[in-house]
VEXDREN-2710 file (C-alpha; in Angstrom, 1 decimal):
% VEXDREN-2710
k/r/px/py/pz
1/MET/-87.1/-39.4/-22.8
2/MET/-85.2/-40.4/-25.6
3/ARG/-82.1/-38.9/-26.1
4/ARG/-81.5/-36.9/-29.2
5/THR/-78.3/-36.3/-30.6
6/PHE/-77.6/-33.0/-32.4
7/ARG/-75.0/-32.9/-35.3
8/GLU/-74.9/-28.7/-35.6
9/CYS/-75.8/-24.8/-34.9
10/ARG/-75.3/-23.1/-37.3
11/VAL/-75.3/-19.1/-36.0
12/ALA/-75.3/-15.9/-37.1
13/PHE/-73.7/-13.0/-34.5
14/LEU/-75.3/-9.1/-34.4
15/GLY/-73.3/-6.6/-32.2
16/LEU/-70.8/-8.6/-30.5
17/LEU/-68.3/-6.0/-30.3
18/ALA/-70.5/-2.6/-29.6
19/ILE/-69.8/-4.1/-25.4
20/LEU/-66.2/-2.6/-25.6
21/MET/-67.6/1.3/-25.6
22/LEU/-69.8/1.2/-22.2
23/PHE/-69.0/5.4/-21.5
24/PRO/-71.3/7.7/-22.5
25/LEU/-70.5/9.4/-26.1
26/ALA/-71.8/13.5/-26.2
27/GLY/-74.5/14.0/-28.6
28/HIS/-74.8/9.9/-29.1
29/GLY/-77.5/7.1/-27.3
30/GLN/-76.5/4.8/-25.0
31/VAL/-74.3/1.4/-26.5
32/PRO/-75.8/-1.7/-26.2
33/GLN/-74.2/-4.2/-23.4
34/THR/-75.2/-7.3/-24.7
35/ILE/-74.6/-9.2/-27.4
36/SER/-78.0/-10.9/-30.1
37/TYR/-77.2/-14.3/-31.1
38/GLN/-79.3/-16.2/-33.6
39/GLY/-78.8/-19.3/-34.7
40/SER/-80.2/-23.2/-37.0
41/LEU/-80.2/-26.2/-35.0
42/THR/-80.5/-29.6/-36.5
43/ASP/-80.2/-33.0/-35.3
44/SER/-77.9/-35.5/-36.0
45/ALA/-79.6/-36.5/-39.3
46/GLY/-79.8/-32.7/-40.6
47/ASN/-83.2/-32.3/-39.7
48/PRO/-84.5/-29.1/-38.5
49/VAL/-85.7/-29.2/-34.8
50/SER/-88.2/-27.7/-32.7
51/GLY/-89.0/-27.3/-29.4
52/SER/-87.4/-26.0/-25.7
53/PHE/-83.9/-27.1/-25.3
54/ASP/-81.2/-26.3/-22.3
55/ILE/-78.5/-24.6/-24.5
56/THR/-74.9/-23.3/-22.7
57/PHE/-72.9/-20.4/-24.2
58/SER/-69.4/-20.3/-23.5
59/LEU/-66.6/-17.7/-24.4
60/TYR/-63.3/-18.7/-24.8
61/ASP/-59.5/-17.3/-25.7
62/ALA/-58.5/-20.0/-27.9
63/ALA/-60.3/-22.5/-30.3
64/THR/-59.1/-25.4/-28.7
65/ALA/-58.4/-25.9/-25.2
66/GLY/-57.7/-22.3/-23.8
67/SER/-59.2/-20.3/-21.0
68/LEU/-62.7/-20.2/-20.1
69/LEU/-64.0/-15.9/-20.4
70/TRP/-67.4/-16.7/-20.1
71/THR/-70.3/-18.8/-19.9
72/GLU/-74.3/-18.8/-19.6
73/THR/-77.3/-21.1/-20.0
74/GLN/-80.1/-20.5/-21.3
75/THR/-84.0/-22.1/-22.2
76/VAL/-84.3/-21.1/-25.7
77/THR/-87.6/-21.6/-27.9
78/VAL/-86.3/-23.4/-30.9
79/THR/-89.0/-22.9/-34.2
80/ASN/-88.1/-25.5/-37.4
81/GLY/-84.6/-25.2/-36.3
82/ALA/-84.5/-21.0/-36.2
83/PHE/-83.6/-19.7/-32.3
84/ASN/-82.2/-16.4/-31.0
85/ALA/-80.4/-15.7/-27.3
86/VAL/-79.3/-12.2/-26.0
87/PHE/-76.1/-12.8/-24.1
88/GLY/-75.2/-10.9/-21.1
89/THR/-79.1/-9.6/-20.2
90/ASN/-78.0/-11.3/-16.2
91/THR/-76.1/-8.3/-16.2
92/GLY/-76.8/-8.3/-12.2
93/GLY/-75.6/-12.4/-11.6
94/ASN/-73.5/-12.9/-14.9
95/PRO/-72.9/-9.5/-16.8
96/LEU/-70.7/-9.4/-19.7
97/ASP/-67.7/-7.8/-19.1
98/PRO/-66.1/-5.8/-22.1
99/THR/-62.6/-6.9/-21.4
100/VAL/-63.9/-10.3/-22.5
101/PHE/-63.6/-9.0/-25.9
102/GLU/-60.0/-7.4/-25.7
103/ASN/-58.9/-10.3/-27.8
104/GLN/-59.6/-12.8/-30.5
105/THR/-63.0/-14.7/-28.7
106/TYR/-64.3/-17.9/-30.1
107/LEU/-67.8/-19.3/-29.1
108/GLY/-68.8/-22.8/-27.8
109/VAL/-72.1/-24.0/-28.0
110/ALA/-73.3/-27.4/-25.6
111/VAL/-76.9/-28.0/-25.8
112/ALA/-78.6/-30.3/-22.9
113/PRO/-77.3/-33.5/-22.6
114/ASP/-74.6/-33.1/-25.4
115/THR/-71.5/-32.4/-24.8
116/GLU/-70.0/-28.9/-26.2
117/MET/-70.1/-29.0/-30.2
118/THR/-67.0/-28.0/-32.1
119/PRO/-65.4/-27.0/-33.5
120/ARG/-65.5/-23.3/-31.3
121/GLN/-66.7/-20.5/-33.7
122/ALA/-64.6/-17.4/-33.8
123/LEU/-67.1/-14.4/-33.0
124/SER/-66.7/-11.4/-35.6
125/ALA/-67.1/-7.4/-35.2
126/ALA/-70.5/-6.0/-35.3
127/GLY/-71.5/-2.1/-36.2
128/TYR/-71.0/-1.1/-32.6
129/GLY/-67.9/-2.5/-32.5
130/ILE/-66.6/-0.6/-35.6
131/ARG/-67.9/2.8/-34.4
132/ALA/-66.5/2.3/-31.3
133/LYS/-63.1/1.8/-32.8
134/THR/-63.2/5.1/-34.5
135/VAL/-65.2/7.5/-31.7
136/GLU/-62.7/7.1/-28.9
137/VAL/-63.1/11.2/-27.9
138/ASP/-65.5/14.6/-27.8
139/THR/-64.0/17.1/-30.2
140/LEU/-64.4/20.9/-30.3
141/ASN/-64.4/21.4/-33.5
142/ALA/-67.7/22.6/-34.0
143/LEU/-68.1/24.7/-31.3
144/SER/-67.3/28.7/-32.2
145/CYS/-67.1/31.1/-29.3
146/THR/-66.8/35.1/-28.8
147/GLY/-63.8/36.9/-28.1
148/GLY/-62.0/35.7/-24.9
149/GLU/-64.1/32.9/-23.9
150/VAL/-63.1/29.7/-23.1
151/ALA/-64.9/26.1/-23.7
152/LYS/-66.3/24.9/-20.9
153/TRP/-68.0/21.8/-19.7
154/ASN/-70.9/21.8/-19.1
155/GLY/-71.7/18.1/-17.0
156/THR/-73.2/17.0/-20.3
157/VAL/-71.5/18.7/-23.6
158/TRP/-68.8/21.1/-24.3
159/ALA/-70.1/24.9/-24.5
160/CYS/-68.5/28.5/-24.4
161/ALA/-68.6/30.4/-21.4
162/ALA/-66.7/33.9/-19.7
163/ASP/-62.3/33.5/-18.4
164/ALA/-63.5/33.7/-14.8
165/ASP/-60.5/35.5/-13.0
166/THR/-60.1/34.1/-9.4
167/ALA/-58.2/37.2/-8.2
168/ASP/-55.3/34.5/-6.8
169/THR/-51.8/37.0/-6.2
170/THR/-50.7/34.5/-4.4
171/LEU/-47.5/31.9/-6.1
172/SER/-46.9/28.5/-3.9
173/GLU/-43.3/27.7/-3.2
174/ALA/-43.6/24.9/-6.3
175/GLU/-44.9/27.7/-8.8
176/VAL/-41.8/29.9/-7.9
177/GLU/-39.0/27.2/-8.5
178/ALA/-40.6/26.6/-11.3
179/PHE/-40.2/29.7/-12.7
180/VAL/-36.4/30.5/-11.3
181/THR/-35.6/27.3/-12.9
182/ASP/-37.5/26.7/-15.5
183/GLY/-39.0/30.1/-17.0
184/ALA/-38.9/33.6/-16.5
185/ILE/-41.0/35.9/-14.4
186/ASP/-42.4/39.3/-15.5
187/LEU/-42.8/42.1/-12.8
188/SER/-44.0/45.5/-13.4
189/ALA/-42.0/48.6/-12.0
190/GLY/-43.3/48.7/-8.2
191/THR/-43.6/45.3/-7.4
192/THR/-42.7/44.7/-3.3
193/LEU/-42.1/41.6/-1.6
194/GLY/-42.4/42.3/1.9
195/GLY/-43.2/45.8/1.3
196/ALA/-40.0/46.8/0.0
197/ALA/-39.5/47.6/-3.8
198/ILE/-38.0/44.6/-6.3
199/GLN/-35.3/45.8/-8.8
200/THR/-36.9/45.2/-12.4
201/GLY/-34.5/46.8/-14.3
202/SER/-31.4/45.6/-15.1
203/GLU/-28.1/45.7/-13.0
204/SER/-25.0/45.8/-13.9
205/ASP/-22.9/45.4/-11.2
206/THR/-21.0/42.4/-11.1
207/LEU/-17.4/40.8/-10.0
208/GLY/-16.6/39.5/-13.2
209/GLY/-13.8/41.6/-14.5
210/LEU/-12.0/42.4/-11.5
211/GLY/-9.1/40.9/-11.4
212/CYS/-6.9/41.9/-7.9
213/ALA/-3.7/40.7/-6.8
214/GLY/-3.2/38.2/-3.9
215/GLY/-4.7/38.5/-1.0
216/GLN/-6.8/41.0/-1.9
217/VAL/-10.7/41.1/-1.6
218/ALA/-13.7/42.7/-3.3
219/LYS/-15.2/46.2/-1.9
220/TRP/-17.8/48.4/-2.8
221/THR/-16.5/52.6/-3.4
222/GLY/-20.0/53.5/-3.1
223/ALA/-20.4/53.6/-7.0
224/ALA/-18.2/50.2/-7.9
225/TRP/-16.5/47.2/-7.3
226/ALA/-12.6/47.7/-7.0
227/CYS/-9.8/46.0/-5.3
228/ALA/-8.3/46.7/-2.0
229/ALA/-6.2/45.5/1.3
230/ASP/-8.0/42.7/3.7
231/ILE/-8.2/44.7/6.5
232/ASP/-9.6/43.8/9.9
233/THR/-11.8/45.5/11.8
234/ASP/-12.5/43.3/15.0
235/THR/-13.5/45.3/17.7
236/ASP/-14.8/42.5/20.1
237/THR/-11.5/40.5/20.5
238/LEU/-12.4/38.7/24.1
239/TYR/-9.0/38.4/26.6
240/VAL/-8.2/36.0/29.1
241/ALA/-5.8/35.7/31.7
242/GLY/-3.7/32.6/31.3
243/ALA/-2.1/30.8/34.2
244/GLY/-0.3/33.0/36.9
245/LEU/-2.1/36.4/35.3
246/THR/-4.8/38.7/36.6
247/LEU/-6.7/40.8/33.9
248/SER/-8.8/43.9/35.1
249/GLY/-9.9/45.8/32.3
250/THR/-7.9/45.9/29.6
251/THR/-4.1/45.7/32.3
252/PHE/-2.9/42.2/32.9
253/ALA/-0.8/41.6/35.4
254/VAL/1.4/38.4/37.2
255/ASP/-0.5/37.0/40.5
256/ASN/1.4/37.1/43.3
257/SER/1.2/33.2/44.3
258/GLY/0.1/32.6/40.2
259/ILE/3.9/31.1/39.2
260/THR/5.0/27.6/39.5
261/SER/8.0/25.7/38.6
262/ALA/6.9/24.7/35.7
263/MET/6.6/27.9/34.1
264/ILE/10.3/29.1/35.2
265/ALA/13.0/27.5/32.4
266/PRO/16.0/25.5/33.5
267/SER/18.2/28.3/35.1
268/ALA/16.6/30.9/34.8
269/VAL/16.4/32.4/38.2
270/THR/19.9/33.5/39.1
271/GLU/21.2/35.3/42.3
272/GLY/21.2/38.7/40.9
273/LYS/17.1/38.5/40.1
274/LEU/16.3/37.8/44.4
275/ASN/16.1/40.6/46.2
276/PHE/17.4/39.3/49.6
277/ASP/17.3/42.4/51.4
278/THR/13.4/42.8/51.4
279/ALA/12.6/39.0/51.6
280/THR/11.8/37.8/55.2
281/GLN/12.3/34.9/56.8
282/ALA/9.0/33.1/56.5
283/GLU/8.7/34.3/53.0
284/LEU/12.0/32.3/52.6
285/ASP/11.1/29.4/54.5
286/SER/7.7/28.8/52.7
287/GLY/8.3/29.9/49.0
288/LEU/12.4/30.4/48.0
289/ALA/13.8/26.2/48.6
290/GLY/17.3/26.1/48.8
291/ILE/18.0/29.6/49.9
292/GLY/18.5/30.9/53.7
293/PRO/19.8/29.3/56.6
294/HIS/16.7/27.5/57.3
295/VAL/15.5/25.0/54.2
296/THR/12.7/22.7/54.8
297/SER/12.4/21.6/51.2
298/VAL/15.4/21.6/48.9
299/ASP/13.0/19.9/45.9
300/GLY/14.5/21.6/42.5
301/LEU/17.6/22.5/44.6
302/LEU/20.9/22.4/41.6
303/GLY/24.8/22.8/42.6
304/GLY/25.5/25.2/45.4
305/THR/26.3/24.4/49.3
306/ILE/24.3/23.5/52.1
307/SER/26.2/25.1/55.0
308/SER/24.0/24.7/57.7
309/GLY/22.1/21.6/59.3
310/VAL/19.2/20.1/56.9
311/SER/16.7/17.6/58.1
312/VAL/14.9/15.5/55.2
313/THR/11.8/13.7/56.6
314/GLY/10.3/13.3/52.4
315/THR/11.5/11.1/49.7
316/MET/14.9/12.6/48.3
317/SER/16.4/11.9/45.3
318/ALA/20.0/13.5/45.0
319/ASN/22.6/13.2/42.2
320/ASP/25.9/13.2/43.2
321/VAL/25.5/14.6/46.9
322/ALA/28.3/15.2/48.6
323/VAL/27.7/15.1/52.4
324/SER/30.8/16.8/54.6
325/SER/29.1/16.5/58.3
326/THR/27.2/14.3/60.1
327/THR/23.6/14.6/58.5
328/LEU/20.6/12.3/59.5
329/VAL/18.7/11.1/56.0
330/ALA/15.3/9.6/56.0
331/ASN/13.8/7.6/53.0
332/LEU/17.1/8.5/50.9
333/ASN/16.3/7.0/47.2
334/ALA/19.7/6.1/46.0
335/ASP/19.5/5.7/42.6
336/GLN/23.1/7.4/41.2
337/VAL/24.6/7.6/44.7
338/ASP/26.9/6.0/43.4
339/GLY/26.5/6.8/39.6
340/LEU/25.5/3.5/39.1
341/GLN/21.4/3.8/38.9
342/ALA/21.2/1.2/42.3
343/ALA/17.4/0.2/43.4
344/GLU/18.5/-0.2/46.8
345/ILE/21.1/1.0/49.6
346/ILE/24.0/-2.0/49.6
347/ASP/26.4/-1.6/52.3
348/ALA/26.6/2.1/52.5
349/ALA/28.6/2.1/55.5
350/SER/31.4/0.6/54.2
351/ASP/30.5/2.9/50.1
352/GLU/30.6/-0.3/48.4
353/VAL/31.3/-0.1/44.2
354/ARG/28.6/-2.1/42.5
355/MET/29.7/-3.4/38.8
356/PRO/26.9/-3.6/36.0
357/ILE/26.5/-6.9/33.9
358/SER/25.1/-5.3/31.0
359/ALA/25.5/-8.3/28.3
360/LEU/26.2/-12.0/28.1
361/PRO/28.5/-14.0/28.0
362/PHE/30.4/-12.3/31.4
363/THR/33.5/-13.0/33.6
364/ILE/33.6/-12.1/37.1
365/SER/37.5/-12.3/37.9
366/ALA/37.4/-10.0/40.8
367/PRO/35.4/-9.9/44.3
368/GLY/32.9/-7.5/44.3
369/SER/29.0/-6.5/43.6
370/TYR/28.0/-6.9/40.7
371/TYR/24.5/-6.6/39.5
372/LEU/22.3/-7.0/35.7
373/THR/21.1/-3.7/34.1
374/GLY/18.2/-5.0/32.3
375/ASP/17.0/-8.4/30.7
376/LEU/19.6/-10.1/29.1
377/THR/20.0/-12.4/26.3
378/LEU/22.7/-15.2/25.4
379/VAL/22.9/-15.2/21.9
380/ALA/26.0/-17.9/21.6
381/THR/25.3/-21.7/21.7
382/ASN/27.0/-23.5/24.1
383/THR/28.6/-20.8/26.2
384/THR/27.9/-20.3/29.9
385/GLY/25.8/-16.4/30.9
386/ILE/27.8/-15.4/33.2
387/THR/31.2/-17.5/34.9
388/VAL/32.8/-16.4/38.5
389/ASN/35.8/-16.9/38.6
390/ALA/36.8/-15.4/42.2
391/ASP/35.6/-15.6/45.8
392/ASN/33.2/-13.5/47.7
393/VAL/30.9/-12.0/45.3
394/THR/27.2/-10.7/44.7
395/ILE/25.0/-11.2/41.8
396/ASP/21.7/-8.9/42.3
397/LEU/20.0/-9.7/39.2
398/MET/17.9/-6.7/40.1
399/GLY/14.7/-8.4/39.1
400/PHE/15.5/-9.0/35.9
401/SER/16.2/-12.1/33.7
402/MET/19.2/-13.8/31.9
403/ILE/17.6/-15.9/29.4
404/GLY/19.6/-18.6/27.5
405/PRO/19.5/-19.6/23.7
406/GLY/17.7/-23.1/24.9
407/GLY/17.6/-26.3/23.0
408/ALA/19.8/-29.0/24.0
409/GLY/23.8/-28.8/24.4
410/SER/26.6/-27.0/27.0
411/GLY/26.7/-23.8/28.9
412/ALA/25.2/-22.6/31.7
413/GLY/23.4/-19.7/33.0
414/ILE/25.6/-19.5/36.3
415/SER/28.8/-21.2/36.7
416/MET/30.5/-20.8/40.1
417/SER/33.0/-24.0/40.1
418/GLY/35.3/-24.2/43.0
419/ARG/33.9/-20.8/44.0
420/THR/34.0/-20.0/47.9
421/ASN/30.9/-17.2/49.2
422/VAL/28.9/-16.5/46.1
423/GLU/25.2/-14.7/46.5
424/VAL/23.0/-14.9/43.5
425/ARG/19.6/-13.4/44.2
426/ASN/16.1/-11.5/42.9
427/GLY/16.0/-12.0/39.3
428/THR/15.1/-15.4/36.6
429/VAL/17.7/-17.7/35.2
430/ARG/16.1/-19.7/32.4
431/ASP/16.4/-21.5/29.0
432/PHE/20.2/-22.5/29.1
433/ARG/20.9/-25.6/27.3
434/ASN/22.4/-27.6/31.3
435/SER/22.2/-26.2/34.8
436/GLY/20.7/-22.9/35.4
437/ILE/23.3/-21.6/38.1
438/VAL/25.5/-24.8/38.7
439/GLU/28.8/-25.5/40.8
440/LEU/30.4/-29.3/40.1
441/SER/33.5/-29.4/41.5
442/GLY/32.2/-29.9/45.3
443/ALA/35.3/-27.9/46.2
444/GLY/33.4/-24.7/46.8
445/GLN/31.3/-23.8/49.8
446/TYR/28.8/-21.2/51.6
447/HIS/27.2/-20.1/48.4
448/ARG/23.5/-18.6/48.9
449/LEU/20.8/-18.5/46.2
450/LEU/18.1/-16.1/47.1
451/ASP/14.3/-15.5/45.2
452/LEU/15.5/-16.7/42.5
453/ARG/13.6/-18.5/39.5
454/VAL/15.4/-21.1/37.9
455/VAL/12.9/-22.6/34.8
456/SER/13.2/-24.6/31.8
457/ASN/16.6/-25.2/31.3
458/GLY/18.5/-28.4/29.8
459/ALA/19.7/-29.8/33.2
460/THR/19.2/-29.6/37.3
461/GLY/17.7/-26.4/37.9
462/ILE/19.8/-25.4/40.9
463/HIS/23.1/-28.0/41.3
464/LEU/25.2/-27.0/44.0
465/ALA/27.9/-30.0/45.4
466/SER/29.7/-27.8/47.6
467/VAL/29.1/-27.7/50.7
468/GLY/27.0/-25.5/53.7
469/ASN/25.1/-23.9/50.8
470/LEU/22.2/-21.9/51.7
471/ILE/19.0/-22.0/48.8
472/ARG/15.7/-19.8/50.1
473/ASP/12.9/-18.4/48.5
474/CYS/13.6/-19.8/45.0
475/THR/10.7/-21.3/42.4
476/VAL/12.8/-23.9/40.0
477/SER/10.2/-25.7/37.6
478/GLY/10.6/-27.4/34.2
479/ASN/14.1/-28.1/34.3
480/GLY/15.3/-30.8/32.2
481/ASN/16.9/-33.2/35.1
482/ASN/16.6/-32.5/38.9
483/GLY/15.0/-29.1/40.6
484/ILE/17.6/-28.8/42.7
485/THR/20.4/-30.6/44.1
486/ALA/22.2/-29.2/47.2
487/GLY/25.1/-30.4/48.4
488/VAL/26.2/-31.5/52.0
489/SER/25.1/-29.6/55.0
490/ALA/23.2/-27.8/52.9
491/THR/19.2/-25.4/54.1
492/ALA/17.4/-25.3/51.5
493/ILE/13.4/-23.1/52.9
494/GLY/11.1/-22.1/51.5
495/ASN/11.5/-23.4/47.8
496/THR/9.2/-24.7/45.1
497/ALA/10.5/-27.5/42.4
498/SER/7.6/-28.6/40.1
499/ASN/7.8/-30.3/37.1
500/ASN/11.1/-31.0/37.1
501/SER/11.8/-34.1/34.6
502/GLN/13.4/-36.1/37.5
503/ILE/13.7/-35.3/41.5
504/GLY/12.0/-31.9/42.7
505/ILE/14.9/-31.7/45.5
506/PHE/18.1/-33.8/46.0
507/ALA/19.8/-33.7/49.0
508/SER/22.7/-35.2/50.5
509/SER/23.5/-36.4/53.8
510/GLY/23.3/-33.4/57.0
511/THR/21.0/-31.3/54.8
512/SER/17.7/-29.7/56.7
513/LEU/14.8/-28.7/54.3
514/ILE/12.2/-26.9/55.4
515/GLY/8.9/-25.9/54.5
516/ASN/9.6/-26.9/50.6
517/THR/6.8/-27.6/48.2
518/VAL/7.1/-30.7/46.0
519/TYR/4.7/-31.9/43.2
520/ASN/4.7/-33.3/39.7
521/ASN/8.1/-34.2/39.5
522/GLY/9.0/-37.0/37.3
523/SER/10.4/-39.2/40.2
524/ASP/10.9/-38.5/44.0
525/GLY/8.8/-35.1/45.4
526/ILE/12.3/-35.6/47.6
527/ARG/14.9/-37.1/48.3
528/ALA/17.2/-36.5/51.5
529/GLY/21.1/-38.3/52.7
530/ASN/22.1/-39.6/56.0
531/GLY/21.0/-37.4/58.8
532/ALA/19.1/-35.2/57.4
533/THR/16.1/-33.1/59.2
534/VAL/12.8/-32.8/56.6
535/THR/10.2/-30.5/58.3
536/ARG/7.1/-29.6/57.5
537/ASN/7.6/-29.8/53.7
538/SER/4.5/-31.3/50.9
539/ALA/4.7/-33.3/48.2
540/ASN/1.8/-34.4/45.8
541/GLY/1.6/-35.5/42.7
542/ASN/5.4/-37.1/42.3
543/GLY/5.8/-39.7/39.7
544/GLY/7.8/-42.0/42.5
545/VAL/7.4/-41.6/45.9
546/GLY/6.5/-38.6/48.1
547/ILE/9.3/-38.2/50.1
548/GLN/12.4/-40.3/50.0
549/THR/14.7/-40.6/53.2
550/ASN/15.9/-44.1/53.4
551/ALA/19.5/-43.2/54.4
552/ASN/19.8/-43.8/57.9
553/SER/19.3/-41.5/60.9
554/ALA/17.2/-39.2/59.3
555/THR/14.3/-36.8/60.9
556/LEU/10.5/-36.5/59.7
557/SER/8.6/-34.4/61.2
558/GLU/4.6/-32.7/60.2
559/ASN/5.2/-33.2/56.8
560/SER/2.5/-34.4/54.2
561/ALA/2.8/-37.0/50.9
562/TYR/-0.3/-37.3/49.2
563/ASP/-1.4/-38.7/45.5
564/ASN/2.4/-39.9/44.5
565/VAL/2.7/-42.5/42.0
566/GLY/5.0/-44.9/45.2
567/ASP/5.4/-44.4/48.1
568/GLY/4.4/-41.5/50.6
569/PHE/7.2/-41.5/52.5
570/ASP/10.1/-44.4/53.0
571/ILE/11.8/-44.3/55.8
572/GLY/15.1/-45.2/56.3
573/PRO/16.9/-47.7/59.1
574/GLY/17.1/-45.5/62.5
575/SER/15.6/-42.9/61.6
576/ALA/12.1/-41.3/63.3
577/ALA/9.3/-39.9/61.5
578/VAL/6.9/-37.9/64.0
579/GLY/3.6/-36.1/62.9
580/ASN/3.6/-36.9/59.1
581/VAL/0.5/-37.5/57.1
582/ALA/0.4/-39.9/54.0
583/ARG/-2.5/-39.6/51.9
584/ALA/-3.9/-41.6/48.7
585/ASN/-0.7/-42.3/47.4
586/GLY/0.0/-45.4/45.0
587/ALA/1.8/-47.6/47.2
588/ASN/2.4/-47.8/50.8
589/GLY/1.4/-44.8/52.9
590/PHE/4.6/-45.0/55.0
591/THR/7.8/-47.8/54.9
592/VAL/9.5/-47.8/58.0
593/GLY/12.9/-49.0/57.2
594/VAL/14.3/-51.6/60.1
595/GLY/15.1/-49.9/63.7
596/ALA/13.1/-46.8/63.1
597/THR/11.0/-44.6/65.3
598/VAL/7.7/-44.0/64.9
599/THR/5.2/-41.8/66.5
600/SER/1.8/-39.9/65.7
601/ASN/1.7/-40.0/62.1
602/THR/-1.3/-41.0/59.9
603/ALA/-2.2/-42.9/56.6
604/TYR/-5.3/-43.3/54.7
605/LEU/-6.7/-44.1/51.8
606/ASN/-3.6/-44.9/50.5
607/GLN/-3.4/-47.9/47.6
608/ASN/-1.3/-51.1/49.7
609/ASP/-0.5/-51.2/53.4
610/GLY/-0.7/-47.3/55.6
611/ILE/2.0/-48.1/57.2
612/ASN/4.5/-51.3/56.0
613/LEU/6.6/-52.0/58.9
614/LEU/10.2/-53.4/58.6
615/GLY/11.3/-55.1/61.4
616/ASP/12.9/-53.9/64.5
617/SER/10.8/-50.4/65.1
618/LEU/9.0/-49.0/67.6
619/VAL/5.4/-47.8/66.2
620/ASN/3.8/-45.6/68.7
621/GLY/0.3/-43.4/68.9
622/ASN/-0.5/-43.9/64.8
623/THR/-3.1/-44.0/62.9
624/ALA/-4.0/-45.8/60.2
625/PHE/-7.9/-46.0/58.6
626/ASN/-9.5/-46.8/55.3
627/ASN/-5.7/-48.1/53.1
628/ASN/-5.4/-51.1/51.0
629/GLN/-7.7/-49.4/48.3
630/SER/-6.4/-51.5/45.7
631/LEU/-7.9/-54.5/47.7
632/GLY/-4.9/-56.0/47.3
633/GLY/-4.8/-58.0/50.4
634/PHE/-3.3/-54.9/52.1
635/ALA/-4.1/-54.2/56.0
636/ASN/-4.0/-50.4/57.5
637/MET/-0.6/-51.9/59.5
638/SER/1.6/-54.4/58.2
639/ALA/2.4/-57.6/60.5
640/CYS/5.7/-56.9/62.7
641/ALA/6.8/-59.8/65.1
642/THR/9.9/-57.9/66.1
643/CYS/8.3/-54.5/66.2
644/THR/7.1/-52.8/69.0
645/LEU/3.4/-51.2/68.7
646/VAL/2.3/-48.9/71.2
647/ASN/-1.3/-47.3/71.0
648/ASN/-2.0/-47.4/67.3
649/HIS/-5.4/-47.2/65.9
650/ALA/-5.0/-49.5/62.7
651/PRO/-8.1/-52.0/62.4
END
């Protein structure tokens, strides 16, 4: 078939906007829900055509482009160019929605197989559409009813009808609230609420004009409101017996066993208030403490004299107690026994007097017993905290701390240079710029340092250059030089020296070092002089030798040295080492000096030789294995042609 090209389609539109009103109107017929469409179709030469054609009708919301609102394709019969079509007949599959015509609408027409013709044509209103614009509601203007009737919708039209009474006598909560807030309720006389009559007349009893004095209240006299006193008419007060009382009906009484010492004011009970004539011995023993010939409890006794024997079996706290005869006292709290708040009895048999130290700096110029009253801080720089200028002195820190100014400079915590028999105990000395506790002259002797913490001082923690000193159970840590420097023939027992910049414990000749622990010090752990005795000490993690006695004739027994940077042990000429253990040290386990005796020691996992022999030594029953960890050609035990080797295990 030869394709035909159509030039134009002229159309006429009928009733387009009538579809906008699809609901019924009273007294009128149904509005059509379709649109009648007529047009003239010609070919490209302008000649009218005849035949059956497929024509697509489309509605848009714009003259060009825009949105497609509705479309439908129909087979239309054209006669001499004229044709007629009805839009919206397919109400089931493609109804014409009235909302399509809410705004200006444009029609597009396409005759198959051509595309849609241009331009689109704007739709205009027809008769139904104009009527629908003006007839929107029904009215009651033509309805005429008799008096009392109302207009009611009968389903088809408005009609006159009687105003039926539904006999509803109940108001809802919402209805009542609406009247109360927004309207008025008119009640007839005699109206009741819950069986009680409601006042419907005017009520003029108000307080608006009543002026009363302060504290008065408004009271009804029976005829009017008047001012009156506020009288408490409460007759239902509840009474409860308190501590030490009883209540029977309306009568209070004192309970015989209800009065405790906390209820009695100080000095309120005098001798005149006590009836001695009627009190029995049992009553005195059990209830009247501190009175009578036999007293088992003196708690709370203030002043007076106890003339007969007293046995105290519990803890006793006493102020200014004078004992004139032999008395056995157990568990006596000595606070204030000497008026100085002592925490313990010190040489009570000799009636020792203790002097307080309450501020720093402090100078001791006389023998005696001194104690700290609390933590004391030295503010002045380059100054010694306590200077001892006398022999035979005891300083009890009482568990408190002496605190220096810190930083670099001079000034020790406690200085006792040239003194004899000075004891310092029980407390902390820290942050002084020089040594914590110092005796430098070497002329002094026999000092005792017990249970101390000496930490973070600028020089050596404890530095005693004198003779015959005892250092026991002290912790010495973080000091700027050695931890402990002990003089000739000193004894150091159970101390801990750690993290000091130089040697943990440095001891002169003839010293005894027993049960000390030294670790993480910057140089050697322990360094002892000629003839020293070093027993059951532990040295680990130090920056030099663990335990060094490279002087003559020292004795080392049952010590351990491990993880030190240098040798575990350096044993001096002519010294003896028995039962010691060296493990995982950075050099030799043992370095044995000429002429030494080495017996039953163990060395393993050390970097160099397990036991390094320098000559002429007796080496008996030692064990060395898994040494030479550095793989530097070392041995578990070095060769020694001049040594005597007996029963050693050193593969």
